[in-house]
N, C-alpha and C positions, 0 to 999 in steps of 0.2 A: 308226386315222382319224388318229389324232395324229401316227403315225409319219410316215405320206402327208404330211399338212400340214408336216410340220418339213422332209422329203424336198424338198416343193416349194419352201418358202421359202428352201432354200440354194442350189438351183437358181436361184432368180430372184435372189439377192445374190449368186452368184457364176456366171452364165452366160457373162460376157466371158471369165473364165478356163477353163470348161470348153469353151466352142466354141473356141477357141485352141488350148489341148492336144489334141481331137479332129481337129480339122483338120488340124494338123500330123503326127498320127499316120497319118491316112487319106493323106495327101500320100506319106508315107515307104513305106505298106503298096502305094500305086498304083505309084511309081516303082521300087520293089521285085520288083512282079509278083505279087504276093499278091492284089491285086485287079485281077483280066485287062483293065483297059480303057483301057491306054496302053502303049507300048513300055516294057520293062523296062530303065532307066537305071541301076539302083544295083545293082551284084555282091555276091557275098557279103563279098569285100576293103571295099568301100565301106560295106556294113551292120555290119562288125566295127567298123570306124574310127566309124562314129556311137554304136555302144555304148561303144566306148572313152571317147569323149566326154560320154556321158551319166554314166559311172561317174565321171569327173572333174569333172562338174559336181556329183555327190554331194559326193566329195573336197574340192572349193574350196570350196563353201556352207559345210560343215562346219568346216572350217579357218577360216572368217569369221568363226564364231560365238567363237571364241577371240580371235583376232588384229584381227577388224575391229570386233566389238560388241564384246568384253570388254576389250580394249586390252592384251592379254597378246600374248606373242612366243614361239610354238611352232614347232619346226622339226622335230619329232620326229612328223610326220604319218603316214610311211609305216611307221613302227613297229605303230601302231594297225592301218594295213591289212594287213600281215603277220599280225597275231594273228587278223583276222577272215578272211582267205583260207585260212590253215590248220587252223583250226578247222570252217572250213566243208568245206572238201575232207575231212577228216579224217571227218566223218559220212557225205558221198556217196561217196566213195571206198575207206575204210580200215574204218569201222567196220560199213556198210551198203554194197552194192552197186547205188547209184542206177540204175545201168547198164542193169542188169537186170529192174527194175521193170517194173508196167505204169506208164501216164500218171500217173493222179491220184494214187498212193501217192509217184511218183519227184517231183512238183511239191510234193506235201505236206513229204516231206523237205529237199527243197531251201529252201524258204520256212523250215523249223524250223533248217535250219543256216542261214540267213544270221542269222536270230533269233540264234541262240547264238553266231554268228562277233560280231556285236555286241555283246553282252550279254558276252562275253570282255574284247573291246577296251573297253567302258566300264569294267568292272570294274579293268583294268589302269590306264586312267584315275585313276581314283578312286585306286587304290592309290598312283600316281605322284603325283597331284595333292595329295593330302590331307598329304604333309611339306612340299613344295616349294612350292606356289601361293603361300606367303608372299613367296618370292622375286619379284624384277621383272626386267624389262626383257633384260638380255643374259646373266645369272645364271641364269634361267627358261630362256631359249633355248639355253645351254649343257646343262642337265640333260633339257630333253627332247630335245635332239641324242643325248645319252649313252643315252637310254633306247629310243631309235630302233635306235642302233647293238647295244646290250643285245641285243634281243629277235631282231636279226639273226644275231648272233652266236651265240644260245642256238640257234638252229633249225639253224645252219651246225654246230654241233659236238654233235649231236643221236648220233650217233654213238657218240661219246666218253662222252655222258650214258647211251646205254643199255648200253654195256659197264660202267659204274660200276655204275648200278642192278642189272644182272644178278650182277655181283660179291657184292653185299651182299644178293642174295637177291630182288630184289623182280622177279621173271620176268617176271609179266604186262604191268607197267607197261615194263620195260627192251622188251619188244615191239612193244609199242605205239608208243613213242619211234623205234624202229630203223625202223619202218613211214614214217615221214617223209622218210628219203633224206638227210637232211643234204645236205651238199655237191652231190650229185647231183640234188637236186630232185625234187620230186615229180610224176607223170606219171600219164597214163591216168584224168585227169580227167575226169567226163561233162560235154558241152556243155549244161548247164542254163540259162545265163542267154541267153533267147530276147530276140527283140527285144522285143515287146510286154512281157514281163514287166518287163526292164529299165527299158523307158520308165516302164511303171507304178511300178517303185520309186522311181526320179530323182522324177517329180511330186510323190509322197507325201512324199518324203522333204524336197523344197524345201516343200510346205504344212506339214510339222510345225515346221520350223526357222523358217518366215517367222512362223508362230502363236505359236511359243515367243521372237521378236526383240519382237513386239509385243505381249506378254503383261507383266505386272507382274514377273513374274522377268526378262524380255528387258530390261523399263526398268532393273531395278536392276544388269543388267550395263551396259547404255550408260552408268549412273550412275558405274560403276567407271571405264568407258573415259575420261569426262572428266574426273573428278577424284576418284581413290581414298578420300583425306583426308576431304574435304567428304562421300561418299556414307559413311562408317564415322562420320561426326559427325552425320550424320541417321539413325544407328541399323540401316544398313543392315551385315550379316554379310557383308563382302567377300571373306571365305576361303571361306566357305559357296557363294555365288553363283557364284565362280570354278571349284570344284569342280563345279558343277552343268553348267556352260556346257562345262568340260573332258570331265566323262563324257558329256554329249550328243554333243558332237564326236567323241568315240571310238566310241560307238556307232555314229554313222554312215557314220563310217572303216570300221569293222569289217564293215558291210554292204557298202561299196564293195569291200572287199578279197574280199570272197566272191563278188560278182558277177565281178569282176576274174579270178579262178581259173578260173571254170566259163566264161568265152569263150577265157582263153589255154589254158587246158587242159592247163599246165603251169607250176608255178610253182617259183621258185627263191631263195633267201636275198638274191641279188644282184637279184631284182625290186624290193626292197624297200630300197633303199640310201639313203643321204643325199640322193643327187642326185634320187630320185624326190620327197624332201619338198621340196626346192629347187625342182622342175617346179609344185608347187603353190602354194608362195609367190609363183612368178612368174605364175601365172594369178590369184590372188587380187590381188597388186599392181597388173598390169595390167588386170585390170577395175575396180578401186577398193575400197579399205577399206571397210567397212561399206555394201555395195552387194549384194544376191543377184542383183540384175539382171545388174551389172557381173561378177559371179563367174560366170554363167550363161554370159555373150556371151565373156568370155574362155578360159574353161576349153574353150567349144566351138570358138571360131575359133583356138586356138593347138594344140589339137589334130590339126585336120586342115591346118592351114598348112604342117607338115613333109612331112605325106603328099600333099597337092596339089603343094608343088615336085617331089616324088619322082616322081608321075606324068606332069608335064610335063616330065620329063628333067631337071631343074636338081638333082639327085643329089648332084653334087660340088658345088653353091653353097647346100645347103640349110643348113649350119651357119655361113655368111655371111649370108645373107639372113635368118634366124630370129633371130640377134641382132641385127642391124641394126635390125630393126623394131621390138624391143622397146627400142631405145637411143633412136629415134626417137620412139615412146610415150612413153616417160618424159621426153623432154625437152618433148615438145610438151603430154602432158597427164600432170604429175607427180602429178595426183590419181586417175589412173586411167582407163577410159574412161569411166564412168558418175561416178566421184568417189562422193558418197555419194547419188546420186539413184537412184529406180526407176522400172520401169513402175509406170503407175496402179493395174493390176489386181493389184499385188503389196503394195500399201500399203492396208491394212482401215481403213473410214471409221470416224469416231472414237468411233461407239456400237459397234462391234467390239472395239475394244480396251480389255479389262478386267483 
């Protein structure tokens, strides 16, 4: 009875958020033709764009934890995405053949692979963050940029690494790494990122990161952003909290990478280049530093905009209109679309903050 009462209380407390998310999902399913009460307006191509938009929301909000709420400057987010993508694809494509499994074992394996991808990315974030997060500003940006490029180069050089391991007698490790296909890319990845699953994971990811931001740990990160020296003076272990934020951000970037791999069904080291990290920085600054709402709107809008221009036969002008829009946006709204404001349902009441 106590559990039921708690569930009822949660529904009462967050009924607006639950209602909005359910209505949005139902609208997508209706327009996709899954619920046959209206003509189908969203083809598979459009649904794939929407799924990429939701993955970009996860990536942008997670980057916001570091750059927006903790006040650091990371530009190597694609490196964590790469770790998550290859780890998840390893479990579903190389270690196990998820395509040949029944539905529920397949789903369980996919969720497990996403968690493992997130954990591997978080572990990498911890290893990178521990020695480097004492750096600030441009110096930290250079280190994170180098990290992203190192990860991509390691994957691209997997054939050479496999050959070296084979020469020193580590045959099993060599065979496993060789299956990553190095510069040829990893293909035959099963299409396990279904719309409903991507949608649920996107919502859960945003909720977890929102709760972290408004917790005591999140307040510590905000104090670091505002004045790191003052935060240290007040007894806050700034390095510890920066590592926590960095690792949590890397975890969700890894999960986003796993979802990305199973939507695209083919991953290549070039998918996770420096340009990919810049894309997420653009979404972040366009939406507004320190705004979850801004990250959601910018990631969605700027993912759909180039494809919308392609659909209306403005493909030749796509790379003119898109940057022109960004320039006008930054001139008119230098703090981003939402600045540091939020939708009311994303801001907890005072009694919820602990």
